[in-house]
N, C-alpha and C positions, 0 to 999 in steps of 0.2 A: 674757367678757373679764376679765382680771385687774384688780382695782380700782386697783392702783398705776398701770397703764398707761392708765387712763381720764383722768387729769389729769397735765399736764406737771409741775405743782408737786409732786405726790406722787412722781413718778419722780425728780425732782431731789433731793428730800429722801432718798429711799431710796438713791440712788447716793452721796450725801454721807456717809451712815452707813457704807457699805462702803469709801469712800475713807479715812475715819477708821480703820476696821478695818485697812486696808492700811498706813497710816502706823504704826499700833501694831505690826503684824507686821514691818515693815521695821526698827523699832527693836529688836525682839526678835532678828531675824536679825543685826543689826549688833552688838548687845551680847552676846547669848548664843551666836550661831553664829560670831562673829569674822569676819563677812562685811564687805567694803568698804561704806562708807556710801552712795556713789552707786549701786552695784549693788543694794544691799538695797532701796532705795525704788523703783528702776526695776523690780525684780523683783516686789516685794510689792504695790504699789498696783494695777497692772493685773490681777494675779492675784486680788486681793480683789474687784475689780469683776466679774471673770468669775464668781467664786463667787456674788456677789449676783445676777447675771443668771441663772445656772444655778438658783439657789434659787427663782426665780419659779414654777418648775414645781410647787413644793410646794403651791401654792394649790389645785390640782386634787385632790391627795390629801387635803387638809384638808376640801374640800367633799364628797369621797366617803366620808370616815370622820369624821363629826362626833362629838365626845365625848358619851358618854351613850347613843348609839345604836349604837356599834360595840363588840364585845367587846374587852376589854383585851388579851388574848393576840393576837388578830388584828391589832390596831392596833400592838402592840409589834413583832411579827415583820415587819409590812409596813414600818414606819419603819426598823427595823434594816437590812432588805435595801435599802431606798431610800437610807439614809444611807451604807451601804458602797459601793453603786454610784456615788453622787454623789461620795464621797470619792476613789474610784479614778479617776473621770473627771477630777476636779480635779487630782489628783497627776500624771496624764498630761499635762494642760495645763501644769502647773508644770515638768515635765521638758522639754517642747517649748519653753516660753518661756525656760527657762534656756539651752538650746542656742542659741536665737536671740540671746541677750545675750552669749554667749561669743565673745570675739574670734576671728577666723579664725586657725587654726593652733595655738591653745592647747588644752590639755586641762584637764579638771576637776582641781582640787587635791584631795589626799586628805582635807583638812578639810571638803570639801563634803558628804561623807557624813553629817557630824554635823548637817546642816541638816534631814535627812529626818524625824527624830522631831519636830522643832519644827513642820514643815509638817503632819504627820499630826495633831498635837495642835491646831494652829491651825485646820485644816480641820474637824476634828470639833466644835470649839467654835463655829465660824461656822455650820456646818450645824444644830447644836442650837439656836442663837439664832434662825436663820431659821425653823425649824419652830415654835418657840414664838411668834415674831412673827406668823406666818401664822395660828396658832390664835387669837391675840388679835384679829387683824383679822377672822377668821371669826366670832368671838363677837360683835364689835361689829356686823358686818353683820346677823347673825341677830337681834340686839336691835333694830336699826333696822327690819328687815323686820317683826318681830312688832309693834312700835309702830305702823308704818304700817297693818298689817292691822287692829289694834285700832281705830285712828281710822276706817278705812274701814267697819268693822262698826258703829261708833257712829253714823256719818253715815247708813248704811243703816237703822239702827234708828230714828233720828229721822225720816227720810223716811217710813218705814212708819207711824210714830206720827202724823205730820201727815196722811197720806192717810186714816188711820182716823178722825181727829178731823174732817176735812172731810166724810167720808162720813156722820158722825153729825150734823154741824151743819146740813147742808142739809135733811134730813127733819125736823129739830127745828123749823126756821123754817117750813117748809111746814105742819107740823101745827098750829102756833099761828095761822098766817094763815088756814087753812081753818076753824079754830074761830071766828075773827073774822067771816068771811063767813057762817058758819052762824048766828051770833048776829044778823046784820043781815037775813037773808032774810025772817024772819017779820015784822019791824017796818018795814023800809025797803028795798024791793026796788031802788029807784033807787040808794041808797047802796051796796047790795050789788053792783050792776052796775058802779058806778064803782070800787069796791074791786077787783073782779075785773080791770078794765082796768089799774088801777095795778099790781096784782100781776103781771100779764103783763109789764109794762114792767120791773118790779123783777127778776123771775126771768130775763128775757132778759139784763139787765145783769149780774146776779150770776153767772150761768153762764159768761158771757164772762170775767169777772174771776177766777172761781175756778180757771181753768186756769193762772193765773200764780202764780209763787212769791211775788211781792210786787207791789204797785201803788202809785202815788203817793197820798199822803194826800188830795189833791184828789178823786180818783176815789172813795175810800172815803167822803168827806164827801158827795159827790153821791149815793152809794148810800143813805146814812143819810137824806138829805133825801127821797129817793123813798119810803123806808120810812115816814118820819113823815107824808108825804102820805097814805099808805094808812091809817095809824092815825087821822089827823085826820078822815077820812070817818066813822069810828066814834065818835070822842070829841068832834068839833066844837071849840067854843071852850074846852072843858075842857083840851085839850092845847095847851100853849104851849111854844115852843122858843127857845133862844138859842145862837148859835154864836159863839165867840170863838177864831178860828184865825188865827195870825200868818202873814204872807206867807212868812216864812222856813221855815215848817213844811209848806207846801203841796206841795213837791216831794220831801219825805222819803218813802222807800219803806216801806210797812207790809204785813203779811200781809193778804190780802183777808178781808173779814168779821171784822175785829178790833174795830170799833166797833159794828157793827150789833147783835150779840147783847147788848151792854151797854145800848144804847139801847132795845132790845126789853124787857129786864128793867126798865129805868127806867119804861117805859110800863105794862107789864102788872102789875108788882109795886109800883109807886109811884103814878103818876097815876091808874090805874084804880080805886084804892081811896079816892080823895079826892072828896067830893061837889063841891067847888069846882074840882077839877082841880089842875093844877100845871105847873111849868115844868121842862123837861128841858134841862140845860145841857151843852154840849160845848165843851171847851177844848183847845187844842193849841198848844204853843210849843216852840221849841228852846232848849237851854241846855247849853253846854260839851260839844258833841259828842253830846248825847242829845236825844231828843224826848219830851215829856211829853204824854200823852193823858189827859184827864179827862172822865168822864161823871158827872153829879150830878143827883139828883132828890129831891123831897120824898116823904115816905111817912107813912102813917097809923099812929100808935103802937098803935091798936086793930085793925089789919087782921087778918083771919083768916090762918091758916097757908097758905102757897102749896101748890097741888096740882100745880104744874109739876114737870118732871124736874130742874130746877136745872142743866141741861147747859150753858147759855150761858156763865156766868162760868167754870165749871170748864174748858170747852173753850178759852176765850180764854187762861186762865192756862197750860194745858198747851201750847198752841201757841207762846206767847211763850217759855216756858222751853225748849221743844225747839229753837226757832230761835236763841235768843240766850244760853241758859244763864245763868250768873251775872251776865252783863252787863245783864240786864233784870230788872224786878220788876213785880209786879201787887199793889197794896195796896188794901185795902178799909177804908173808914172809915164805920161804920154807927152811927147814933144813933137815938133814938126818932122823930125827925121828918125825918131827912135820911140819904141813902145816897149814898156817893161812891166811885167806883172810879178809881184812878190807875194808868196804865201808864207805865213808864219804860224806854226801849229805845234802842239805838244809832241815831243819825240818819244813815242811809245815803241819799245823794242819788240822785235820779232821773237816770239816764244816757241822754241822747238819742243 
């Protein structure tokens, strides 16, 4: 369908341009062709509107012969033939309309023949402007289409990236959890059995949540608490936790498993290396349309280099950037005795 016909406002604007063209043509006929004033405008304005409606068909030629993809010779010959046909049709309509306006019993004055060159010139100018206008409209539409396709490809690329990161994150956690169970089996089989039971609960919950694009922060906090219960079987009193989550932040939607990898790093790379253990702190609060998530833990300045894959923090950072782009940030503040990760992202409410 012609884009001008899709909206009434566009059609009204288009017709107003041709009415203005008709008014200008009427003045030319009146001043240059010595035609009566009333007759000139009655003749020119409807005729200009007819030329405008006739020119709507040019859109389909513009679509069939886009510039750059059509040979210049072919395009020129096609438009020359189309222009001549269109001009002849318009002149025929002009002749018929002039007969309709001619009073009964009267004949054309001899001076009327002088109007024909003016009509030919005006029709050619109108057709040329209509062709150029349709090419501009076509270029604008192609630009919008290309922009929309680029955005669609960007969204698809982000979705593929997120799926890949999720596929990496789940085996990463399973690998670390199985290592924890293996470490307990030789020393404390009861604790190993308890950890396996808690792990079954955790994976049941995480697999359910992982199917969602986003979950309420309250569910993510619950998942983190289950994970910490698993780790507390292994570390006992050495692992202490503190949650400071505001009520306003509980319904904010976040990507699933956005806090758990950070808490896992806090335990395995922080508390695990301290003889007296340490406290893992989780903070969450809203501010000015954003939600801030913070995971903080103590660390041993003389701890040995980590043998892990380092995937947890990198995965969280990549997922946050893929979902929210420049509107979100992941900042790391590391000192000899403390490690802090802060996430700032848009606070999208949970919709019931």
